[in-house]
VMD Tcl script that builds the backbone (N, CA, C; Angstrom):
set m [mol new atoms 303]
animate dup $m
set s [atomselect $m all]
$s set {name element resname resid chain x y z} {
  {N N MET 1 A 65.187 99.091 64.562}
  {CA C MET 1 A 65.809 100.274 65.124}
  {C C MET 1 A 66.019 100.126 66.626}
  {N N LYS 2 A 65.046 99.539 67.326}
  {CA C LYS 2 A 65.167 99.348 68.758}
  {C C LYS 2 A 66.313 98.396 69.092}
  {N N PHE 3 A 66.494 97.376 68.256}
  {CA C PHE 3 A 67.575 96.422 68.483}
  {C C PHE 3 A 68.936 97.113 68.366}
  {N N GLN 4 A 69.092 97.976 67.386}
  {CA C GLN 4 A 70.355 98.685 67.194}
  {C C GLN 4 A 70.642 99.623 68.369}
  {N N ALA 5 A 69.631 100.306 68.854}
  {CA C ALA 5 A 69.803 101.201 69.990}
  {C C ALA 5 A 70.156 100.404 71.249}
  {N N LEU 6 A 69.497 99.277 71.447}
  {CA C LEU 6 A 69.775 98.433 72.596}
  {C C LEU 6 A 71.203 97.879 72.525}
  {N N PHE 7 A 71.602 97.448 71.341}
  {CA C PHE 7 A 72.948 96.926 71.139}
  {C C PHE 7 A 73.994 98.010 71.418}
  {N N PHE 8 A 73.759 99.221 70.932}
  {CA C PHE 8 A 74.676 100.340 71.143}
  {C C PHE 8 A 74.765 100.697 72.629}
  {N N LEU 9 A 73.648 100.699 73.316}
  {CA C LEU 9 A 73.618 100.977 74.748}
  {C C LEU 9 A 74.371 99.902 75.532}
  {N N LEU 10 A 74.197 98.658 75.157}
  {CA C LEU 10 A 74.901 97.555 75.804}
  {C C LEU 10 A 76.413 97.664 75.575}
  {N N LEU 11 A 76.798 98.026 74.370}
  {CA C LEU 11 A 78.212 98.199 74.050}
  {C C LEU 11 A 78.839 99.328 74.878}
  {N N LEU 12 A 78.146 100.456 74.978}
  {CA C LEU 12 A 78.646 101.571 75.779}
  {C C LEU 12 A 78.759 101.204 77.258}
  {N N THR 13 A 77.807 100.443 77.756}
  {CA C THR 13 A 77.830 100.003 79.150}
  {C C THR 13 A 79.029 99.115 79.419}
  {N N CYS 14 A 79.304 98.201 78.515}
  {CA C CYS 14 A 80.466 97.316 78.675}
  {C C CYS 14 A 81.765 98.110 78.641}
  {N N MET 15 A 81.864 99.081 77.756}
  {CA C MET 15 A 83.066 99.900 77.669}
  {C C MET 15 A 83.242 100.722 78.946}
  {N N TYR 16 A 82.159 101.265 79.459}
  {CA C TYR 16 A 82.226 102.065 80.681}
  {C C TYR 16 A 82.675 101.209 81.862}
  {N N MET 17 A 82.153 100.003 81.965}
  {CA C MET 17 A 82.508 99.120 83.073}
  {C C MET 17 A 83.974 98.719 83.014}
  {N N SER 18 A 84.500 98.512 81.828}
  {CA C SER 18 A 85.904 98.131 81.723}
  {C C SER 18 A 86.815 99.295 82.092}
  {N N LEU 19 A 86.419 100.517 81.803}
  {CA C LEU 19 A 87.209 101.680 82.176}
  {C C LEU 19 A 87.063 102.010 83.653}
  {N N ALA 20 A 85.927 101.726 84.232}
  {CA C ALA 20 A 85.666 102.067 85.625}
  {C C ALA 20 A 86.414 101.159 86.594}
  {N N GLN 21 A 86.885 100.008 86.139}
  {CA C GLN 21 A 87.578 99.082 87.027}
  {C C GLN 21 A 88.958 99.585 87.418}
  {N N GLY 22 A 89.525 100.495 86.676}
  {CA C GLY 22 A 90.859 101.003 86.980}
  {C C GLY 22 A 91.927 100.090 86.420}
  {N N SER 23 A 93.141 100.565 86.454}
  {CA C SER 23 A 94.238 99.754 85.948}
  {C C SER 23 A 95.215 99.476 87.079}
  {N N TYR 24 A 95.382 98.216 87.405}
  {CA C TYR 24 A 96.307 97.818 88.444}
  {C C TYR 24 A 97.603 97.288 87.838}
  {N N GLY 25 A 97.809 97.485 86.550}
  {CA C GLY 25 A 98.985 96.964 85.876}
  {C C GLY 25 A 100.271 97.604 86.333}
  {N N ASN 26 A 100.230 98.828 86.822}
  {CA C ASN 26 A 101.435 99.524 87.232}
  {C C ASN 26 A 101.568 99.627 88.743}
  {N N CYS 27 A 100.821 98.851 89.485}
  {CA C CYS 27 A 100.857 98.919 90.942}
  {C C CYS 27 A 101.685 97.783 91.533}
  {N N CYS 28 A 102.426 98.112 92.578}
  {CA C CYS 28 A 103.165 97.091 93.325}
  {C C CYS 28 A 102.206 96.385 94.271}
  {N N LEU 29 A 102.330 95.083 94.330}
  {CA C LEU 29 A 101.489 94.305 95.234}
  {C C LEU 29 A 102.266 93.780 96.430}
  {N N GLY 30 A 103.601 93.940 96.392}
  {CA C GLY 30 A 104.450 93.487 97.488}
  {C C GLY 30 A 105.845 94.068 97.345}
  {N N TYR 31 A 106.692 93.781 98.335}
  {CA C TYR 31 A 108.048 94.301 98.366}
  {C C TYR 31 A 109.064 93.174 98.205}
  {N N VAL 32 A 110.239 93.520 97.672}
  {CA C VAL 32 A 111.374 92.608 97.742}
  {C C VAL 32 A 112.052 92.855 99.087}
  {N N LYS 33 A 112.671 91.827 99.629}
  {CA C LYS 33 A 113.334 91.977 100.921}
  {C C LYS 33 A 114.706 92.620 100.763}
  {N N ASN 34 A 115.411 92.296 99.681}
  {CA C ASN 34 A 116.729 92.844 99.432}
  {C C ASN 34 A 117.074 92.636 97.964}
  {N N LEU 35 A 118.085 93.346 97.494}
  {CA C LEU 35 A 118.582 93.190 96.125}
  {C C LEU 35 A 120.065 92.848 96.182}
  {N N ARG 36 A 120.487 92.021 95.280}
  {CA C ARG 36 A 121.913 91.728 95.166}
  {C C ARG 36 A 122.616 92.953 94.616}
  {N N SER 37 A 123.906 93.054 94.909}
  {CA C SER 37 A 124.668 94.218 94.457}
  {C C SER 37 A 124.697 94.308 92.932}
  {N N ARG 38 A 124.681 93.177 92.260}
  {CA C ARG 38 A 124.655 93.172 90.788}
  {C C ARG 38 A 123.366 93.792 90.262}
  {N N ALA 39 A 122.265 93.487 90.906}
  {CA C ALA 39 A 120.976 94.052 90.495}
  {C C ALA 39 A 120.917 95.542 90.800}
  {N N LYS 40 A 121.531 95.949 91.901}
  {CA C LYS 40 A 121.528 97.366 92.264}
  {C C LYS 40 A 122.257 98.209 91.227}
  {N N LYS 41 A 123.269 97.630 90.607}
  {CA C LYS 41 A 124.029 98.351 89.580}
  {C C LYS 41 A 123.222 98.543 88.299}
  {N N ASN 42 A 122.202 97.736 88.093}
  {CA C ASN 42 A 121.385 97.812 86.879}
  {C C ASN 42 A 120.181 98.737 87.002}
  {N N ILE 43 A 120.060 99.446 88.101}
  {CA C ILE 43 A 118.928 100.354 88.290}
  {C C ILE 43 A 119.208 101.663 87.560}
  {N N GLU 44 A 118.258 102.069 86.742}
  {CA C GLU 44 A 118.395 103.317 85.987}
  {C C GLU 44 A 117.690 104.491 86.666}
  {N N SER 45 A 116.505 104.244 87.201}
  {CA C SER 45 A 115.731 105.314 87.826}
  {C C SER 45 A 114.737 104.700 88.811}
  {N N PHE 46 A 113.954 105.561 89.418}
  {CA C PHE 46 A 112.923 105.098 90.349}
  {C C PHE 46 A 111.763 106.083 90.339}
  {N N ARG 47 A 110.653 105.635 90.865}
  {CA C ARG 47 A 109.488 106.500 91.063}
  {C C ARG 47 A 108.822 106.072 92.359}
  {N N MET 48 A 108.104 106.990 92.948}
  {CA C MET 48 A 107.375 106.687 94.177}
  {C C MET 48 A 105.947 106.310 93.828}
  {N N GLN 49 A 105.463 105.249 94.415}
  {CA C GLN 49 A 104.066 104.846 94.267}
  {C C GLN 49 A 103.356 105.199 95.560}
  {N N GLU 50 A 102.372 106.054 95.463}
  {CA C GLU 50 A 101.607 106.468 96.638}
  {C C GLU 50 A 100.316 105.663 96.737}
  {N N THR 51 A 99.637 105.794 97.847}
  {CA C THR 51 A 98.428 105.007 98.079}
  {C C THR 51 A 97.169 105.654 97.532}
  {N N ASP 52 A 97.302 106.766 96.849}
  {CA C ASP 52 A 96.113 107.392 96.269}
  {C C ASP 52 A 95.800 106.764 94.915}
  {N N GLY 53 A 94.588 106.907 94.475}
  {CA C GLY 53 A 94.202 106.367 93.178}
  {C C GLY 53 A 93.990 104.867 93.213}
  {N N ASP 54 A 94.547 104.173 92.225}
  {CA C ASP 54 A 94.316 102.739 92.081}
  {C C ASP 54 A 95.175 101.887 93.004}
  {N N CYS 55 A 96.342 102.356 93.370}
  {CA C CYS 55 A 97.290 101.552 94.140}
  {C C CYS 55 A 97.068 101.744 95.634}
  {N N ASN 56 A 97.164 100.653 96.377}
  {CA C ASN 56 A 96.936 100.757 97.818}
  {C C ASN 56 A 98.149 100.312 98.632}
  {N N LEU 57 A 99.342 100.455 98.054}
  {CA C LEU 57 A 100.573 100.113 98.744}
  {C C LEU 57 A 101.622 101.174 98.420}
  {N N ARG 58 A 102.159 101.817 99.461}
  {CA C ARG 58 A 103.208 102.814 99.248}
  {C C ARG 58 A 104.507 102.074 98.968}
  {N N ALA 59 A 105.182 102.434 97.872}
  {CA C ALA 59 A 106.388 101.710 97.480}
  {C C ALA 59 A 107.305 102.592 96.650}
  {N N VAL 60 A 108.565 102.165 96.581}
  {CA C VAL 60 A 109.530 102.733 95.654}
  {C C VAL 60 A 109.642 101.728 94.517}
  {N N VAL 61 A 109.428 102.197 93.296}
  {CA C VAL 61 A 109.497 101.323 92.128}
  {C C VAL 61 A 110.793 101.644 91.391}
  {N N PHE 62 A 111.718 100.695 91.424}
  {CA C PHE 62 A 112.989 100.864 90.733}
  {C C PHE 62 A 112.869 100.331 89.317}
  {N N LEU 63 A 113.326 101.121 88.354}
  {CA C LEU 63 A 113.306 100.734 86.948}
  {C C LEU 63 A 114.686 100.221 86.583}
  {N N MET 64 A 114.760 98.961 86.150}
  {CA C MET 64 A 116.033 98.328 85.807}
  {C C MET 64 A 116.368 98.594 84.339}
  {N N LYS 65 A 117.609 98.342 83.978}
  {CA C LYS 65 A 118.029 98.475 82.584}
  {C C LYS 65 A 117.324 97.423 81.736}
  {N N LYS 66 A 116.919 97.837 80.552}
  {CA C LYS 66 A 116.211 96.946 79.639}
  {C C LYS 66 A 117.211 96.083 78.884}
  {N N ARG 67 A 116.908 94.819 78.783}
  {CA C ARG 67 A 117.731 93.904 77.996}
  {C C ARG 67 A 117.200 93.858 76.573}
  {N N ALA 68 A 117.993 93.345 75.668}
  {CA C ALA 68 A 117.636 93.329 74.249}
  {C C ALA 68 A 116.382 92.498 73.970}
  {N N ASN 69 A 116.175 91.424 74.694}
  {CA C ASN 69 A 115.045 90.535 74.414}
  {C C ASN 69 A 113.790 90.859 75.220}
  {N N GLN 70 A 113.771 91.970 75.934}
  {CA C GLN 70 A 112.623 92.330 76.760}
  {C C GLN 70 A 111.807 93.426 76.087}
  {N N ALA 71 A 110.496 93.318 76.204}
  {CA C ALA 71 A 109.605 94.320 75.621}
  {C C ALA 71 A 109.662 95.625 76.412}
  {N N LYS 72 A 109.686 95.521 77.729}
  {CA C LYS 72 A 109.801 96.715 78.560}
  {C C LYS 72 A 110.712 96.406 79.736}
  {N N PRO 73 A 111.313 97.421 80.307}
  {CA C PRO 73 A 112.267 97.188 81.401}
  {C C PRO 73 A 111.577 96.614 82.638}
  {N N PRO 74 A 112.263 95.719 83.338}
  {CA C PRO 74 A 111.680 95.168 84.564}
  {C C PRO 74 A 111.671 96.204 85.691}
  {N N THR 75 A 110.775 96.020 86.612}
  {CA C THR 75 A 110.678 96.894 87.775}
  {C C THR 75 A 110.781 96.066 89.045}
  {N N VAL 76 A 111.248 96.711 90.091}
  {CA C VAL 76 A 111.368 96.079 91.407}
  {C C VAL 76 A 110.718 97.008 92.413}
  {N N CYS 77 A 109.860 96.474 93.258}
  {CA C CYS 77 A 109.162 97.268 94.267}
  {C C CYS 77 A 109.805 97.047 95.629}
  {N N ALA 78 A 110.032 98.149 96.338}
  {CA C ALA 78 A 110.685 98.061 97.644}
  {C C ALA 78 A 109.985 98.959 98.653}
  {N N ASN 79 A 110.169 98.625 99.922}
  {CA C ASN 79 A 109.572 99.371 101.022}
  {C C ASN 79 A 110.351 100.676 101.225}
  {N N PRO 80 A 109.700 101.833 101.077}
  {CA C PRO 80 A 110.412 103.107 101.209}
  {C C PRO 80 A 110.904 103.402 102.620}
  {N N ASN 81 A 110.465 102.671 103.609}
  {CA C ASN 81 A 110.885 102.899 104.989}
  {C C ASN 81 A 112.178 102.171 105.356}
  {N N LYS 82 A 112.631 101.266 104.510}
  {CA C LYS 82 A 113.846 100.497 104.789}
  {C C LYS 82 A 115.087 101.337 104.496}
  {N N LYS 83 A 116.109 101.161 105.303}
  {CA C LYS 83 A 117.349 101.926 105.177}
  {C C LYS 83 A 118.056 101.640 103.846}
  {N N TRP 84 A 118.110 100.367 103.435}
  {CA C TRP 84 A 118.814 100.036 102.197}
  {C C TRP 84 A 118.129 100.654 100.988}
  {N N VAL 85 A 116.807 100.824 101.055}
  {CA C VAL 85 A 116.064 101.448 99.961}
  {C C VAL 85 A 116.384 102.938 99.893}
  {N N GLN 86 A 116.421 103.591 101.047}
  {CA C GLN 86 A 116.758 105.017 101.086}
  {C C GLN 86 A 118.180 105.262 100.590}
  {N N ASP 87 A 119.112 104.373 100.972}
  {CA C ASP 87 A 120.486 104.493 100.489}
  {C C ASP 87 A 120.555 104.303 98.976}
  {N N LEU 88 A 119.781 103.361 98.465}
  {CA C LEU 88 A 119.771 103.105 97.024}
  {C C LEU 88 A 119.171 104.280 96.251}
  {N N ILE 89 A 118.165 104.915 96.816}
  {CA C ILE 89 A 117.583 106.112 96.189}
  {C C ILE 89 A 118.640 107.209 96.086}
  {N N GLU 90 A 119.386 107.408 97.150}
  {CA C GLU 90 A 120.447 108.418 97.123}
  {C C GLU 90 A 121.503 108.087 96.072}
  {N N THR 91 A 121.844 106.819 95.945}
  {CA C THR 91 A 122.832 106.397 94.954}
  {C C THR 91 A 122.329 106.647 93.538}
  {N N VAL 92 A 121.078 106.318 93.277}
  {CA C VAL 92 A 120.499 106.519 91.942}
  {C C VAL 92 A 120.420 108.006 91.613}
  {N N GLU 93 A 120.035 108.823 92.596}
  {CA C GLU 93 A 119.974 110.267 92.371}
  {C C GLU 93 A 121.365 110.847 92.109}
  {N N ALA 94 A 122.377 110.371 92.836}
  {CA C ALA 94 A 123.749 110.850 92.625}
  {C C ALA 94 A 124.247 110.441 91.243}
  {N N LYS 95 A 123.897 109.231 90.816}
  {CA C LYS 95 A 124.311 108.771 89.491}
  {C C LYS 95 A 123.647 109.603 88.392}
  {N N ALA 96 A 122.395 109.962 88.606}
  {CA C ALA 96 A 121.677 110.786 87.625}
  {C C ALA 96 A 122.281 112.194 87.543}
  {N N LYS 97 A 122.659 112.762 88.696}
  {CA C LYS 97 A 123.277 114.087 88.703}
  {C C LYS 97 A 124.644 114.050 88.012}
  {N N ALA 98 A 125.383 112.979 88.211}
  {CA C ALA 98 A 126.708 112.843 87.591}
  {C C ALA 98 A 126.594 112.749 86.070}
  {N N GLN 99 A 125.526 112.149 85.569}
  {CA C GLN 99 A 125.342 112.025 84.126}
  {C C GLN 99 A 124.969 113.375 83.507}
  {N N ILE 100 A 124.304 114.227 84.263}
  {CA C ILE 100 A 123.904 115.541 83.752}
  {C C ILE 100 A 125.118 116.441 83.608}
  {N N ILE 101 A 126.013 116.353 84.539}
  {CA C ILE 101 A 127.192 117.235 84.540}
  {C C ILE 101 A 128.201 116.824 83.514}
}
mol reanalyze $m
mol bondsrecalc $m
mol representation Tube
mol addrep $m
């Protein structure tokens, strides 16, 4: 009985430690310097990554169009302070508004 309790406690500890590490899978670790115009046309949406929580880099995460052979759409991380990034955000927002109307 003691062995089973010890094993169960060890299992719970391992599960807790794996959850406590956080998930860095959705965090940007760096920025792209620029995007080609062809790539800019393939952007569907964007989200802002803030420095709170697990991520420690403020970034704009652009979501690209998914191709048939990809499991999930690719993302591109950019510096939100750059002028070309701000212009691209405005373009994506205008495109989204045009699709709604």
